[in-house]
Every structure is written in C-alpha cells, then in structure tokens.
N, CA, C, O and the ligand as a Tripos MOL2 file, in Angstrom:
@<TRIPOS>MOLECULE
protein
  285   283    72     0     0
PROTEIN
NO_CHARGES

@<TRIPOS>ATOM
      1 N          47.3740   65.9500  144.7660 N.3       1 MET1
      2 CA         47.1940   67.3940  144.7070 C.3       1 MET1
      3 C          46.9120   67.9380  146.1050 C.2       1 MET1
      4 O          46.3540   67.2530  146.9620 O.2       1 MET1
      5 N          47.3070   69.1620  146.3020 N.am      2 GLU2
      6 CA         47.0890   69.7900  147.5930 C.3       2 GLU2
      7 C          45.6760   70.3500  147.6850 C.2       2 GLU2
      8 O          45.1270   70.8610  146.7090 O.2       2 GLU2
      9 N          45.1180   70.2450  148.8390 N.am      3 ASN3
     10 CA         43.7860   70.7770  149.0720 C.3       3 ASN3
     11 C          43.9060   72.2140  149.5630 C.2       3 ASN3
     12 O          44.0320   72.4600  150.7630 O.2       3 ASN3
     13 N          43.8670   73.1430  148.6470 N.am      4 VAL4
     14 CA         44.0890   74.5440  148.9790 C.3       4 VAL4
     15 C          42.7780   75.2000  149.3620 C.2       4 VAL4
     16 O          41.8500   75.2830  148.5570 O.2       4 VAL4
     17 N          42.7110   75.6660  150.6060 N.am      5 ALA5
     18 CA         41.4920   76.3110  151.0870 C.3       5 ALA5
     19 C          41.4870   77.7960  150.7790 C.2       5 ALA5
     20 O          40.4320   78.3990  150.5850 O.2       5 ALA5
     21 N          42.6860   78.3840  150.7360 N.am      6 ALA6
     22 CA         42.7800   79.8190  150.4900 C.3       6 ALA6
     23 C          44.1510   80.1390  149.9310 C.2       6 ALA6
     24 O          45.0970   79.3700  150.0960 O.2       6 ALA6
     25 N          44.2490   81.2640  149.2780 N.am      7 VAL7
     26 CA         45.5140   81.7280  148.7350 C.3       7 VAL7
     27 C          45.7930   83.1130  149.2840 C.2       7 VAL7
     28 O          44.9440   84.0020  149.2360 O.2       7 VAL7
     29 N          46.9790   83.2760  149.7980 N.am      8 ARG8
     30 CA         47.3700   84.5840  150.3180 C.3       8 ARG8
     31 C          48.6040   85.0810  149.5870 C.2       8 ARG8
     32 O          49.4660   84.3010  149.1820 O.2       8 ARG8
     33 N          48.6690   86.3780  149.4310 N.am      9 THR9
     34 CA         49.8530   86.9930  148.8490 C.3       9 THR9
     35 C          50.7660   87.4620  149.9730 C.2       9 THR9
     36 O          50.3290   88.1330  150.9080 O.2       9 THR9
     37 N          52.0240   87.1030  149.8690 N.am     10 VAL10
     38 CA         52.9890   87.5010  150.8900 C.3      10 VAL10
     39 C          54.1280   88.2540  150.2390 C.2      10 VAL10
     40 O          54.3790   88.1210  149.0410 O.2      10 VAL10
     41 N          54.8080   89.0420  151.0400 N.am     11 TYR11
     42 CA         55.9050   89.8550  150.5310 C.3      11 TYR11
     43 C          57.2160   89.5000  151.2130 C.2      11 TYR11
     44 O          58.1910   90.2480  151.1350 O.2      11 TYR11
     45 N          57.2300   88.3670  151.8730 N.am     12 ASP12
     46 CA         58.4420   87.9080  152.5350 C.3      12 ASP12
     47 C          58.9980   86.7010  151.7970 C.2      12 ASP12
     48 O          58.2590   85.8300  151.3390 O.2      12 ASP12
     49 N          60.3170   86.6760  151.6960 N.am     13 PHE13
     50 CA         60.9720   85.5840  150.9970 C.3      13 PHE13
     51 C          62.3430   85.3640  151.6020 C.2      13 PHE13
     52 O          63.0060   86.3450  151.9390 O.2      13 PHE13
     53 N          62.8080   84.1290  151.7610 N.am     14 PRO14
     54 CA         62.2010   82.8770  151.2750 C.3      14 PRO14
     55 C          61.2560   82.2100  152.2760 C.2      14 PRO14
     56 O          60.7380   81.1280  152.0020 O.2      14 PRO14
     57 N          61.0260   82.8390  153.4280 N.am     15 VAL15
     58 CA         60.1410   82.2350  154.4160 C.3      15 VAL15
     59 C          59.0530   83.2330  154.7760 C.2      15 VAL15
     60 O          59.3390   84.3880  155.0920 O.2      15 VAL15
     61 N          57.8170   82.7880  154.7290 N.am     16 ALA16
     62 CA         56.6810   83.6420  155.0490 C.3      16 ALA16
     63 C          56.0400   83.1710  156.3500 C.2      16 ALA16
     64 O          55.6550   82.0100  156.4870 O.2      16 ALA16
     65 N          55.9360   84.0860  157.2890 N.am     17 GLY17
     66 CA         55.2830   83.7620  158.5490 C.3      17 GLY17
     67 C          53.8010   84.0960  158.4870 C.2      17 GLY17
     68 O          53.3970   85.0470  157.8190 O.2      17 GLY17
     69 N          53.0070   83.3170  159.1790 N.am     18 HIS18
     70 CA         51.5750   83.5880  159.2110 C.3      18 HIS18
     71 C          50.9800   83.0600  160.5120 C.2      18 HIS18
     72 O          51.5210   82.1530  161.1450 O.2      18 HIS18
     73 N          49.8740   83.6410  160.8820 N.am     19 LEU19
     74 CA         49.1520   83.1750  162.0550 C.3      19 LEU19
     75 C          48.2900   81.9900  161.6410 C.2      19 LEU19
     76 O          47.3420   82.1300  160.8690 O.2      19 LEU19
     77 N          48.6310   80.8500  162.1570 N.am     20 CYS20
     78 CA         48.0300   79.6150  161.6740 C.3      20 CYS20
     79 C          46.7250   79.3000  162.4090 C.2      20 CYS20
     80 O          46.2810   80.0480  163.2810 O.2      20 CYS20
     81 N          46.1520   78.2130  162.0410 N.am     21 ARG21
     82 CA         44.8570   77.7960  162.5670 C.3      21 ARG21
     83 C          44.9020   77.5210  164.0790 C.2      21 ARG21
     84 O          43.9160   77.7280  164.7860 O.2      21 ARG21
     85 N          46.0410   77.0600  164.5510 N.am     22 ASP22
     86 CA         46.1600   76.7360  165.9590 C.3      22 ASP22
     87 C          46.5130   77.9460  166.8210 C.2      22 ASP22
     88 O          46.7330   77.8070  168.0240 O.2      22 ASP22
     89 N          46.5670   79.1260  166.2170 N.am     23 GLY23
     90 CA         46.8250   80.3380  166.9690 C.3      23 GLY23
     91 C          48.2910   80.6760  167.1280 C.2      23 GLY23
     92 O          48.6330   81.6830  167.7460 O.2      23 GLY23
     93 N          49.1550   79.8530  166.5820 N.am     24 ALA24
     94 CA         50.5920   80.1110  166.6490 C.3      24 ALA24
     95 C          51.0870   80.5720  165.2880 C.2      24 ALA24
     96 O          50.4580   80.3340  164.2570 O.2      24 ALA24
     97 N          52.2240   81.2340  165.3160 N.am     25 VAL25
     98 CA         52.8160   81.6930  164.0630 C.3      25 VAL25
     99 C          53.6550   80.5760  163.4760 C.2      25 VAL25
    100 O          54.5520   80.0460  164.1330 O.2      25 VAL25
    101 N          53.3610   80.2240  162.2470 N.am     26 HIS26
    102 CA         54.1420   79.2100  161.5530 C.3      26 HIS26
    103 C          54.8090   79.8350  160.3420 C.2      26 HIS26
    104 O          54.3190   80.7960  159.7490 O.2      26 HIS26
    105 N          55.9320   79.2570  160.0050 N.am     27 TYR27
    106 CA         56.6990   79.7750  158.8760 C.3      27 TYR27
    107 C          56.7220   78.7470  157.7460 C.2      27 TYR27
    108 O          57.0160   77.5690  157.9500 O.2      27 TYR27
    109 N          56.4070   79.2290  156.5740 N.am     28 VAL28
    110 CA         56.3510   78.3700  155.4010 C.3      28 VAL28
    111 C          57.4560   78.7640  154.4430 C.2      28 VAL28
    112 O          57.5940   79.9340  154.0860 O.2      28 VAL28
    113 N          58.2290   77.7980  154.0350 N.am     29 ARG29
    114 CA         59.2930   78.0640  153.0670 C.3      29 ARG29
    115 C          58.7030   78.1550  151.6670 C.2      29 ARG29
    116 O          57.9250   77.3010  151.2430 O.2      29 ARG29
    117 N          59.0860   79.1910  150.9740 N.am     30 LEU30
    118 CA         58.5770   79.4110  149.6220 C.3      30 LEU30
    119 C          59.5740   78.8850  148.6110 C.2      30 LEU30
    120 O          60.7710   79.1590  148.6970 O.2      30 LEU30
    121 N          59.0820   78.1480  147.6790 N.am     31 THR31
    122 CA         59.9450   77.6220  146.6270 C.3      31 THR31
    123 C          59.3120   77.8950  145.2680 C.2      31 THR31
    124 O          58.0910   77.9710  145.1300 O.2      31 THR31
    125 N          60.1560   78.0360  144.3000 N.am     32 ARG32
    126 CA         59.6730   78.2700  142.9370 C.3      32 ARG32
    127 C          59.6460   76.9510  142.1840 C.2      32 ARG32
    128 O          60.6770   76.3040  141.9980 O.2      32 ARG32
    129 N          58.4820   76.5720  141.7660 N.am     33 ARG33
    130 CA         58.3460   75.3280  141.0140 C.3      33 ARG33
    131 C          58.5380   75.5940  139.5270 C.2      33 ARG33
    132 O          58.3990   76.7210  139.0510 O.2      33 ARG33
    133 N          58.8490   74.5600  138.8320 N.am     34 SER34
    134 CA         59.0700   74.7000  137.4000 C.3      34 SER34
    135 C          57.7830   75.1130  136.7040 C.2      34 SER34
    136 O          56.7090   74.5740  136.9730 O.2      34 SER34
    137 N          57.9130   76.0710  135.8150 N.am     35 GLY35
    138 CA         56.7570   76.5490  135.0780 C.3      35 GLY35
    139 C          55.9940   77.6470  135.7840 C.2      35 GLY35
    140 O          54.9950   78.1480  135.2690 O.2      35 GLY35
    141 N          56.4660   78.0280  136.9760 N.am     36 GLN36
    142 CA         55.7950   79.0920  137.7090 C.3      36 GLN36
    143 C          56.7450   80.2510  137.9180 C.2      36 GLN36
    144 O          57.9350   80.0640  138.1710 O.2      36 GLN36
    145 N          56.2100   81.4360  137.8090 N.am     37 THR37
    146 CA         57.0470   82.6140  137.9170 C.3      37 THR37
    147 C          57.2030   83.0700  139.3610 C.2      37 THR37
    148 O          58.2100   83.6860  139.7110 O.2      37 THR37
    149 N          56.2200   82.7750  140.1970 N.am     38 GLN38
    150 CA         56.2610   83.2360  141.5700 C.3      38 GLN38
    151 C          56.5720   82.0860  142.5200 C.2      38 GLN38
    152 O          55.9920   81.0070  142.3940 O.2      38 GLN38
    153 N          57.4740   82.3030  143.4630 N.am     39 PRO39
    154 CA         57.6840   81.3000  144.5050 C.3      39 PRO39
    155 C          56.4200   81.1510  145.3400 C.2      39 PRO39
    156 O          55.6780   82.1100  145.5570 O.2      39 PRO39
    157 N          56.1980   79.9470  145.7940 N.am     40 GLN40
    158 CA         55.0010   79.7210  146.5980 C.3      40 GLN40
    159 C          55.2590   78.6680  147.6650 C.2      40 GLN40
    160 O          56.1710   77.8500  147.5460 O.2      40 GLN40
    161 N          54.4600   78.7020  148.6800 N.am     41 GLY41
    162 CA         54.5650   77.7300  149.7520 C.3      41 GLY41
    163 C          53.1750   77.3080  150.1970 C.2      41 GLY41
    164 O          52.1820   77.9850  149.9290 O.2      41 GLY41
    165 N          53.1300   76.1880  150.8740 N.am     42 PHE42
    166 CA         51.8340   75.6590  151.2860 C.3      42 PHE42
    167 C          51.9090   75.2290  152.7400 C.2      42 PHE42
    168 O          52.8460   74.5430  153.1480 O.2      42 PHE42
    169 N          50.9110   75.6400  153.5190 N.am     43 CYS43
    170 CA         50.8340   75.2080  154.9060 C.3      43 CYS43
    171 C          49.7580   74.1330  155.0170 C.2      43 CYS43
    172 O          48.5730   74.4370  154.8770 O.2      43 CYS43
    173 N          50.1430   72.8930  155.2630 N.am     44 PRO44
    174 CA         49.1600   71.8100  155.3190 C.3      44 PRO44
    175 C          48.2560   71.8970  156.5460 C.2      44 PRO44
    176 O          47.1890   71.2850  156.5800 O.2      44 PRO44
    177 N          48.6760   72.6450  157.5340 N.am     45 ARG45
    178 CA         47.8920   72.7320  158.7620 C.3      45 ARG45
    179 C          46.6200   73.5630  158.5610 C.2      45 ARG45
    180 O          45.5370   73.1720  158.9980 O.2      45 ARG45
    181 N          46.7640   74.7000  157.9010 N.am     46 CYS46
    182 CA         45.5840   75.5410  157.6560 C.3      46 CYS46
    183 C          45.2090   75.5470  156.1790 C.2      46 CYS46
    184 O          44.2830   76.2480  155.7710 O.2      46 CYS46
    185 N          45.9260   74.7670  155.3850 N.am     47 GLU47
    186 CA         45.6100   74.5780  153.9680 C.3      47 GLU47
    187 C          45.5780   75.8850  153.2020 C.2      47 GLU47
    188 O          44.6920   76.1280  152.3830 O.2      47 GLU47
    189 N          46.5550   76.7130  153.4840 N.am     48 VAL48
    190 CA         46.6500   77.9990  152.8030 C.3      48 VAL48
    191 C          47.8850   78.0050  151.9060 C.2      48 VAL48
    192 O          48.9790   77.6120  152.3100 O.2      48 VAL48
    193 N          47.6730   78.4520  150.7080 N.am     49 MET49
    194 CA         48.7660   78.6040  149.7590 C.3      49 MET49
    195 C          49.2700   80.0320  149.8190 C.2      49 MET49
    196 O          48.4870   80.9820  149.8040 O.2      49 MET49
    197 N          50.5850   80.1730  149.8870 N.am     50 PHE50
    198 CA         51.1870   81.4970  149.9510 C.3      50 PHE50
    199 C          51.9350   81.7790  148.6600 C.2      50 PHE50
    200 O          52.8250   81.0330  148.2540 O.2      50 PHE50
    201 N          51.5490   82.8740  148.0330 N.am     51 LEU51
    202 CA         52.1910   83.2880  146.7940 C.3      51 LEU51
    203 C          53.0310   84.5230  147.0500 C.2      51 LEU51
    204 O          52.5420   85.5440  147.5350 O.2      51 LEU51
    205 N          54.3030   84.4080  146.7130 N.am     52 TYR52
    206 CA         55.1800   85.5590  146.9040 C.3      52 TYR52
    207 C          55.0070   86.5620  145.7840 C.2      52 TYR52
    208 O          54.9030   86.2140  144.6070 O.2      52 TYR52
    209 N          54.9780   87.8250  146.1940 N.am     53 GLN53
    210 CA         54.9100   88.8850  145.2090 C.3      53 GLN53
    211 C          55.8630   89.9950  145.6140 C.2      53 GLN53
    212 O          55.9320   90.3710  146.7840 O.2      53 GLN53
    213 N          56.5830   90.5080  144.6570 N.am     54 LYS54
    214 CA         57.5160   91.5830  144.9710 C.3      54 LYS54
    215 C          56.7480   92.8350  145.3690 C.2      54 LYS54
    216 O          55.7280   93.1660  144.7650 O.2      54 LYS54
    217 N          57.2340   93.5110  146.3650 N.am     55 PRO55
    218 CA         56.6180   94.7980  146.7320 C.3      55 PRO55
    219 C          56.7350   95.7800  145.5770 C.2      55 PRO55
    220 O          57.7840   95.8860  144.9410 O.2      55 PRO55
    221 N          55.6630   96.4890  145.3160 N.am     56 GLN56
    222 CA         55.6330   97.3600  144.1290 C.3      56 GLN56
    223 C          55.3420   98.8090  144.4840 C.2      56 GLN56
    224 O          54.8930   99.5710  143.6290 O.2      56 GLN56
    225 N          55.5840   99.1990  145.7120 N.am     57 ARG57
    226 CA         55.1500  100.5220  146.1330 C.3      57 ARG57
    227 C          55.9300  101.6340  145.4570 C.2      57 ARG57
    228 O          55.3820  102.7120  145.2250 O.2      57 ARG57
    229 N          57.2160  101.3960  145.1290 N.am     58 SER58
    230 CA         57.9900  102.4560  144.4830 C.3      58 SER58
    231 C          58.4840  101.9840  143.1290 C.2      58 SER58
    232 O          59.6770  102.0410  142.8310 O.2      58 SER58
    233 N          57.5810  101.5330  142.3440 N.am     59 ARG59
    234 CA         57.9320  100.8890  141.0860 C.3      59 ARG59
    235 C          58.5750  101.8490  140.0850 C.2      59 ARG59
    236 O          59.5640  101.5040  139.4370 O.2      59 ARG59
    237 N          58.0180  103.0380  139.9630 N.am     60 VAL60
    238 CA         58.5060  103.9760  138.9650 C.3      60 VAL60
    239 C          59.7770  104.6640  139.4330 C.2      60 VAL60
    240 O          60.7350  104.8240  138.6760 O.2      60 VAL60
    241 N          59.7630  105.0670  140.6950 N.am     61 LYS61
    242 CA         60.8660  105.8280  141.2410 C.3      61 LYS61
    243 C          62.1280  104.9790  141.3870 C.2      61 LYS61
    244 O          63.2440  105.4400  141.1490 O.2      61 LYS61
    245 N          61.9180  103.7440  141.7810 N.am     62 HIS62
    246 CA         63.0270  102.8770  142.1310 C.3      62 HIS62
    247 C          63.3550  101.9510  140.9740 C.2      62 HIS62
    248 O          63.1130  100.7450  141.0220 O.2      62 HIS62
    249 N          63.9010  102.5380  139.9600 N.am     63 TYR63
    250 CA         64.1630  101.7650  138.7500 C.3      63 TYR63
    251 C          65.5880  101.2400  138.7570 C.2      63 TYR63
    252 O          66.5440  102.0080  138.8660 O.2      63 TYR63
    253 N          65.7190   99.9270  138.6410 N.am     64 ASP64
    254 CA         67.0370   99.3020  138.7800 C.3      64 ASP64
    255 C          67.5700   98.7220  137.4790 C.2      64 ASP64
    256 O          68.4860   97.9000  137.4930 O.2      64 ASP64
    257 N          67.0140   99.1340  136.3800 N.am     65 GLY65
    258 CA         67.5120   98.6430  135.1140 C.3      65 GLY65
    259 C          67.1340   97.1960  134.8890 C.2      65 GLY65
    260 O          65.9510   96.8610  134.8330 O.2      65 GLY65
    261 N          68.1210   96.3410  134.7600 N.am     66 ALA66
    262 CA         67.8730   94.9500  134.3920 C.3      66 ALA66
    263 C          67.5740   94.0580  135.5980 C.2      66 ALA66
    264 O          67.6650   92.8340  135.5050 O.2      66 ALA66
    265 N          67.2310   94.6540  136.6930 N.am     67 GLY67
    266 CA         66.8750   93.8600  137.8600 C.3      67 GLY67
    267 C          68.0680   93.2070  138.5130 C.2      67 GLY67
    268 O          68.0670   91.9960  138.7360 O.2      67 GLY67
    269 N          69.0830   93.9850  138.8230 N.am     68 ALA68
    270 CA         70.2930   93.4290  139.3990 C.3      68 ALA68
    271 C          70.1680   93.2110  140.9030 C.2      68 ALA68
    272 O          71.0350   92.5880  141.5160 O.2      68 ALA68
    273 N          69.1230   93.7100  141.4820 N.am     69 THR69
    274 CA         68.9930   93.6280  142.9390 C.3      69 THR69
    275 C          67.9350   92.6190  143.3350 C.2      69 THR69
    276 O          66.9650   92.9530  144.0160 O.2      69 THR69
    277 N          68.1240   91.4110  142.9120 N.am     70 HIS70
    278 CA         67.2110   90.3550  143.3450 C.3      70 HIS70
    279 C          67.6470   89.7920  144.6840 C.2      70 HIS70
    280 O          68.8380   89.6200  144.9430 O.2      70 HIS70
    281 N          66.6880   89.5120  145.5150 N.am     71 PHE71
    282 CA         67.0080   88.9280  146.8080 C.3      71 PHE71
    283 C          66.7830   87.4430  146.7830 C.2      71 PHE71
    284 O          67.0000   86.7680  147.7900 O.2      71 PHE71
    285 ZN         49.1220   77.5980  158.5560 Zn       72 ZN72
@<TRIPOS>BOND
     1     1     2 1
     2     2     3 1
     3     3     4 2
     4     3     5 am
     5     5     6 1
     6     6     7 1
     7     7     8 2
     8     7     9 am
     9     9    10 1
    10    10    11 1
    11    11    12 2
    12    11    13 am
    13    13    14 1
    14    14    15 1
    15    15    16 2
    16    15    17 am
    17    17    18 1
    18    18    19 1
    19    19    20 2
    20    19    21 am
    21    21    22 1
    22    22    23 1
    23    23    24 2
    24    23    25 am
    25    25    26 1
    26    26    27 1
    27    27    28 2
    28    27    29 am
    29    29    30 1
    30    30    31 1
    31    31    32 2
    32    31    33 am
    33    33    34 1
    34    34    35 1
    35    35    36 2
    36    35    37 am
    37    37    38 1
    38    38    39 1
    39    39    40 2
    40    39    41 am
    41    41    42 1
    42    42    43 1
    43    43    44 2
    44    43    45 am
    45    45    46 1
    46    46    47 1
    47    47    48 2
    48    47    49 am
    49    49    50 1
    50    50    51 1
    51    51    52 2
    52    51    53 am
    53    53    54 1
    54    54    55 1
    55    55    56 2
    56    55    57 am
    57    57    58 1
    58    58    59 1
    59    59    60 2
    60    59    61 am
    61    61    62 1
    62    62    63 1
    63    63    64 2
    64    63    65 am
    65    65    66 1
    66    66    67 1
    67    67    68 2
    68    67    69 am
    69    69    70 1
    70    70    71 1
    71    71    72 2
    72    71    73 am
    73    73    74 1
    74    74    75 1
    75    75    76 2
    76    75    77 am
    77    77    78 1
    78    78    79 1
    79    79    80 2
    80    79    81 am
    81    81    82 1
    82    82    83 1
    83    83    84 2
    84    83    85 am
    85    85    86 1
    86    86    87 1
    87    87    88 2
    88    87    89 am
    89    89    90 1
    90    90    91 1
    91    91    92 2
    92    91    93 am
    93    93    94 1
    94    94    95 1
    95    95    96 2
    96    95    97 am
    97    97    98 1
    98    98    99 1
    99    99   100 2
   100    99   101 am
   101   101   102 1
   102   102   103 1
   103   103   104 2
   104   103   105 am
   105   105   106 1
   106   106   107 1
   107   107   108 2
   108   107   109 am
   109   109   110 1
   110   110   111 1
   111   111   112 2
   112   111   113 am
   113   113   114 1
   114   114   115 1
   115   115   116 2
   116   115   117 am
   117   117   118 1
   118   118   119 1
   119   119   120 2
   120   119   121 am
   121   121   122 1
   122   122   123 1
   123   123   124 2
   124   123   125 am
   125   125   126 1
   126   126   127 1
   127   127   128 2
   128   127   129 am
   129   129   130 1
   130   130   131 1
   131   131   132 2
   132   131   133 am
   133   133   134 1
   134   134   135 1
   135   135   136 2
   136   135   137 am
   137   137   138 1
   138   138   139 1
   139   139   140 2
   140   139   141 am
   141   141   142 1
   142   142   143 1
   143   143   144 2
   144   143   145 am
   145   145   146 1
   146   146   147 1
   147   147   148 2
   148   147   149 am
   149   149   150 1
   150   150   151 1
   151   151   152 2
   152   151   153 am
   153   153   154 1
   154   154   155 1
   155   155   156 2
   156   155   157 am
   157   157   158 1
   158   158   159 1
   159   159   160 2
   160   159   161 am
   161   161   162 1
   162   162   163 1
   163   163   164 2
   164   163   165 am
   165   165   166 1
   166   166   167 1
   167   167   168 2
   168   167   169 am
   169   169   170 1
   170   170   171 1
   171   171   172 2
   172   171   173 am
   173   173   174 1
   174   174   175 1
   175   175   176 2
   176   175   177 am
   177   177   178 1
   178   178   179 1
   179   179   180 2
   180   179   181 am
   181   181   182 1
   182   182   183 1
   183   183   184 2
   184   183   185 am
   185   185   186 1
   186   186   187 1
   187   187   188 2
   188   187   189 am
   189   189   190 1
   190   190   191 1
   191   191   192 2
   192   191   193 am
   193   193   194 1
   194   194   195 1
   195   195   196 2
   196   195   197 am
   197   197   198 1
   198   198   199 1
   199   199   200 2
   200   199   201 am
   201   201   202 1
   202   202   203 1
   203   203   204 2
   204   203   205 am
   205   205   206 1
   206   206   207 1
   207   207   208 2
   208   207   209 am
   209   209   210 1
   210   210   211 1
   211   211   212 2
   212   211   213 am
   213   213   214 1
   214   214   215 1
   215   215   216 2
   216   215   217 am
   217   217   218 1
   218   218   219 1
   219   219   220 2
   220   219   221 am
   221   221   222 1
   222   222   223 1
   223   223   224 2
   224   223   225 am
   225   225   226 1
   226   226   227 1
   227   227   228 2
   228   227   229 am
   229   229   230 1
   230   230   231 1
   231   231   232 2
   232   231   233 am
   233   233   234 1
   234   234   235 1
   235   235   236 2
   236   235   237 am
   237   237   238 1
   238   238   239 1
   239   239   240 2
   240   239   241 am
   241   241   242 1
   242   242   243 1
   243   243   244 2
   244   243   245 am
   245   245   246 1
   246   246   247 1
   247   247   248 2
   248   247   249 am
   249   249   250 1
   250   250   251 1
   251   251   252 2
   252   251   253 am
   253   253   254 1
   254   254   255 1
   255   255   256 2
   256   255   257 am
   257   257   258 1
   258   258   259 1
   259   259   260 2
   260   259   261 am
   261   261   262 1
   262   262   263 1
   263   263   264 2
   264   263   265 am
   265   265   266 1
   266   266   267 1
   267   267   268 2
   268   267   269 am
   269   269   270 1
   270   270   271 1
   271   271   272 2
   272   271   273 am
   273   273   274 1
   274   274   275 1
   275   275   276 2
   276   275   277 am
   277   277   278 1
   278   278   279 1
   279   279   280 2
   280   279   281 am
   281   281   282 1
   282   282   283 1
   283   283   284 2
@<TRIPOS>SUBSTRUCTURE
     1 MET1         2 RESIDUE 1 A MET
     2 GLU2         6 RESIDUE 1 A GLU
     3 ASN3        10 RESIDUE 1 A ASN
     4 VAL4        14 RESIDUE 1 A VAL
     5 ALA5        18 RESIDUE 1 A ALA
     6 ALA6        22 RESIDUE 1 A ALA
     7 VAL7        26 RESIDUE 1 A VAL
     8 ARG8        30 RESIDUE 1 A ARG
     9 THR9        34 RESIDUE 1 A THR
    10 VAL10       38 RESIDUE 1 A VAL
    11 TYR11       42 RESIDUE 1 A TYR
    12 ASP12       46 RESIDUE 1 A ASP
    13 PHE13       50 RESIDUE 1 A PHE
    14 PRO14       54 RESIDUE 1 A PRO
    15 VAL15       58 RESIDUE 1 A VAL
    16 ALA16       62 RESIDUE 1 A ALA
    17 GLY17       66 RESIDUE 1 A GLY
    18 HIS18       70 RESIDUE 1 A HIS
    19 LEU19       74 RESIDUE 1 A LEU
    20 CYS20       78 RESIDUE 1 A CYS
    21 ARG21       82 RESIDUE 1 A ARG
    22 ASP22       86 RESIDUE 1 A ASP
    23 GLY23       90 RESIDUE 1 A GLY
    24 ALA24       94 RESIDUE 1 A ALA
    25 VAL25       98 RESIDUE 1 A VAL
    26 HIS26      102 RESIDUE 1 A HIS
    27 TYR27      106 RESIDUE 1 A TYR
    28 VAL28      110 RESIDUE 1 A VAL
    29 ARG29      114 RESIDUE 1 A ARG
    30 LEU30      118 RESIDUE 1 A LEU
    31 THR31      122 RESIDUE 1 A THR
    32 ARG32      126 RESIDUE 1 A ARG
    33 ARG33      130 RESIDUE 1 A ARG
    34 SER34      134 RESIDUE 1 A SER
    35 GLY35      138 RESIDUE 1 A GLY
    36 GLN36      142 RESIDUE 1 A GLN
    37 THR37      146 RESIDUE 1 A THR
    38 GLN38      150 RESIDUE 1 A GLN
    39 PRO39      154 RESIDUE 1 A PRO
    40 GLN40      158 RESIDUE 1 A GLN
    41 GLY41      162 RESIDUE 1 A GLY
    42 PHE42      166 RESIDUE 1 A PHE
    43 CYS43      170 RESIDUE 1 A CYS
    44 PRO44      174 RESIDUE 1 A PRO
    45 ARG45      178 RESIDUE 1 A ARG
    46 CYS46      182 RESIDUE 1 A CYS
    47 GLU47      186 RESIDUE 1 A GLU
    48 VAL48      190 RESIDUE 1 A VAL
    49 MET49      194 RESIDUE 1 A MET
    50 PHE50      198 RESIDUE 1 A PHE
    51 LEU51      202 RESIDUE 1 A LEU
    52 TYR52      206 RESIDUE 1 A TYR
    53 GLN53      210 RESIDUE 1 A GLN
    54 LYS54      214 RESIDUE 1 A LYS
    55 PRO55      218 RESIDUE 1 A PRO
    56 GLN56      222 RESIDUE 1 A GLN
    57 ARG57      226 RESIDUE 1 A ARG
    58 SER58      230 RESIDUE 1 A SER
    59 ARG59      234 RESIDUE 1 A ARG
    60 VAL60      238 RESIDUE 1 A VAL
    61 LYS61      242 RESIDUE 1 A LYS
    62 HIS62      246 RESIDUE 1 A HIS
    63 TYR63      250 RESIDUE 1 A TYR
    64 ASP64      254 RESIDUE 1 A ASP
    65 GLY65      258 RESIDUE 1 A GLY
    66 ALA66      262 RESIDUE 1 A ALA
    67 GLY67      266 RESIDUE 1 A GLY
    68 ALA68      270 RESIDUE 1 A ALA
    69 THR69      274 RESIDUE 1 A THR
    70 HIS70      278 RESIDUE 1 A HIS
    71 PHE71      282 RESIDUE 1 A PHE
    72 ZN72       285 GROUP 0 **** ****
C-alpha cells in the first residue's frame, strides 16, 4: 500500500504538475483504477495523492447533454 501523507484535488488531466518537496515542479500521471470514478496519481517523493476533479464553475450554464465533451 502507498503511504499517502496528503491528498490534493487537481483539475489537470492526464498529467498534474505540482511543486514537490525538493522545490522543483514534478508531473504526476493520473490514471483511473478499477472501481474508482476519479483518475488519480501518486507522487512517491512527497507522498501526495492527487485526485482529479472536473472543473465545475459553469455547471448549470454549460450543459452538454450526455457528456459528449470528455477530455
Ligand atoms: Zn511530489
């Protein structure tokens, strides 16, 4: 099992950049595991789990029907 020190929500996919423990920006690839709805990635260097979440700022206005615009 992974030793997760923290969980962060990210809005970038499929790669999430973050400022890592060593002061440099590292990029973590997000993958969707079986049984999980959200893609996630893990940085072993700073032990942070990244959970992808779709941006929801224009949820009502920007209605796309059956979700044809997946990235
Ligand atoms: Zn990191």
